[in-house]
KOLLUM-652066 format. One record per residue (C-alpha): x, y, z; residue in three letters. Coordinates in steps of 0.001 Angstrom, whole numbers, plus 524288, in hexadecimal, padded with zeros to 5 digits. Each point is the difference from the previous one (the first is absolute). Example, Ala and Ser with C-alpha at 12.3 -4.5 7.8 and 13.67 -1.06 7.14 Angstrom:
REM residues 2
8300C7EE6C81E78ALA/8055A80D707FD6CSER/
REM end
This chain:
REM residues 90
034F1CB3389DB4CMET/8019E80D697F999SER/80CEB806467FDACARG/803F680DE07FCB6LEU/80D22802277FAD5GLU/8045B80F4680091ILE/80B65805737F8C0ILE/801AB80E7B80468HIS/808A7808397F7B9LEU/805E780D6480396ARG/8043A805EB7F343ILE/80CB8806C17FE6BALA/7FC6580B977F69EGLY/7F55C7FB397F73ALYS/7F1BE802F07FF98SER/7F7397F58180554SER/7F5CC801BA7F577GLU/809EB7FC317F54EHIS/804747F4858075ALEU/7F2E07FAC480387ALA/7FC827FEC37F123GLY/80CD57F8367FEA2GLN/7FC3B7F77080B15ILE/7F28D7FDAB7F9F3ARG/806647FC2B7F306GLU/809157F6F3806D7ALA/7F5D87F7B88084AILE/7F6747FFB47F46BARG/806227F36C7FA5FSER/804317FAC380D81ASP/7F3387FFB380792VAL/7FB457F1F88000BASP/7F22A801EE8035BGLY/801787FB9780DA9THR/801B380D278068DGLY/7FDAF80DC17FF7BVAL/80A2080A697FE25VAL/7FD4780E9680411THR/8094B80AC87FF3CILE/7FFA280ADE8094BPHE/8057E80DBE8009CARG/803858065080D32ARG/7F6CA80B118029ESER/8079080C5E8010EGLY/80D197FA297FC19LEU/8038D7FE117F1FBGLU/80C087F6CE80236THR/7F8867F421806AFASP/7F95D7F5567F8A4VAL/7FA017F37780537ALA/7FC9B7F4187F874VAL/7F7237F69B806E4HIS/7FE1A7F2137FB03ILE/7F4147F98A80720ALA/7FEB47F0E97FE9BCYS/7F5787F78F8054FHIS/805247F2BC803B0GLY/80E3B7FDB47FE9DASN/7FF3F7F2937F8CFGLY/80B057FB228096FGLY/809A480A177FB68LYS/8084E8065680B80ALA/8070E80C4A7FDDCGLY/7FE4080B797F5D4PRO/7F9327FDC27F307SER/8094E8003D7F3BEPRO/7F8B280C2B7FB5ALEU/802FC8063380D1FGLY/80E327FC837FF29LEU/800C08042F7F1B8HIS/7FA4380D8C8032BLEU/80812802AB80BC1ALA/80CCC7FC437F910SER/7FC18809887F48AALA/7FB9380AED8080ELEU/80C748008A8075ASER/8066F806F77F4A6ALA/7F67680BBD80324TYR/802078015980E9BGLY/7FEB57F8F380CFALEU/7F70D7F4418001CVAL/7FA667F92080BF1GLU/7F90F7F2D67FCAEHIS/7F7AA7F987809BBTHR/7F6777F4DC800A5LEU/7F3E980020808F1TRP/7F6B37F52280389GLU/7F27B8012380493GLU/7FDB07FEA380EECALA/7F6F47F44C8032BTHR/
REM end
């Protein structure tokens, strides 16, 4: 079963471009090869960033990934964070 973890950040006063670079650096060492991490910037709104962590097969794990939990915690210093976990509808 595929899963999608979404970390949505509404930034308080910083540029999303600068923060996106910092996120890329932070996840470079944490990606374990089982998923794909993509960073999105909301079109027309500089203060919204979404990080998507897509995983195919959950290996029996329940709940958010360690990477997702780490990112959500670290990004909370920059603004309001919403962290959700989605499962593929079968």
